[in-house]
N, C-alpha and C positions, 0 to 999 in steps of 0.2 A: 722460760721458767716454769718452775715447777710447784705443783699448788700439794697439800698433804692434808691427810685429813685430821683432826684435833684428839689423837691419842685420850688415852687415861690420866699416862702420865703425862702429860703435857700440860691437860685441865688441873689435875694435881699439882706440878710448881707453878700454875700461874695463878688457880687461888691460893697458895701456901704462900706469892707472892707479896697479892694484893690482900691480905687477912694480917698480916705482916707490921703493915704501918694501914693501922684505921684514923690518925689523925689528917693525912696526909689528903689533895684533892686526887682522884683518877686521874688524872692527868701525869703526877710527881709519880706514883707510886711504882712506873718502871724506871725511873731514874734513880730510883735510893737502891734499885735490886742490885746486889753485889756480882751476880752471879749470871753467866747468858744460859737459854736454852740451844745444845745445836745439836746436829743429825750426823753420824757416824756412818760414814758408807764403807761398806765390801772394795777394796781396790782389784783384789788380784781378779772374783767372778764378776766386774768392767772389766778386765782388761782379756777374759778369754770369751768375753762375750755374751755369759752368765745372768742371772736375775740376780742383782746382788744382794746383799742384805744391810738395812736399817737403824739405826740402833738412832735414843734421844737420850740424851746424858745433856747436864749443867757441866758448866767449865766458872772458873773466876775470873773472871775481869781484869783484877790486876795482878794477877799470879804472873810474879817473872820470870820463874820456871818453864812455863809453855809462852811465848811469845808468837808462836808462828801457830799455822792448826795443831791442832790435837790429833795424834795417833794412838790404839791402842788394837792389842789381837786378842775378840773378839771370836767367835761362831756362829759361824754362815751357815745354818740348816739346810742353804741351797747344796753346797757341797761336802756336806758333811762334815767339817775337820774346821780347826779355827786359822781364824784368817785378819791380815792386818789393816783394820776403820781407819782412816782419815775423816775429817771433819771436812761436811760438805760449806760453804761460803754464798 
């Protein structure tokens, strides 16, 4: 099991989600949020045995266009080029 330090973007997204619904109790606030916080990890660096870069972003839970894992081309500073990043589960 991997553990991550909470970054400023994660904190911002979580506080934004909790501040948007003020009347619901704390246990129900995350059930109402229509977006998931996901981590994108570099697939090419992982295959080469080098340090993979990771990005934190959100995705729409109900989107019909992305039923599987989200894939984006992002910059990897360790390889110094744009590479394919795939959603971690």
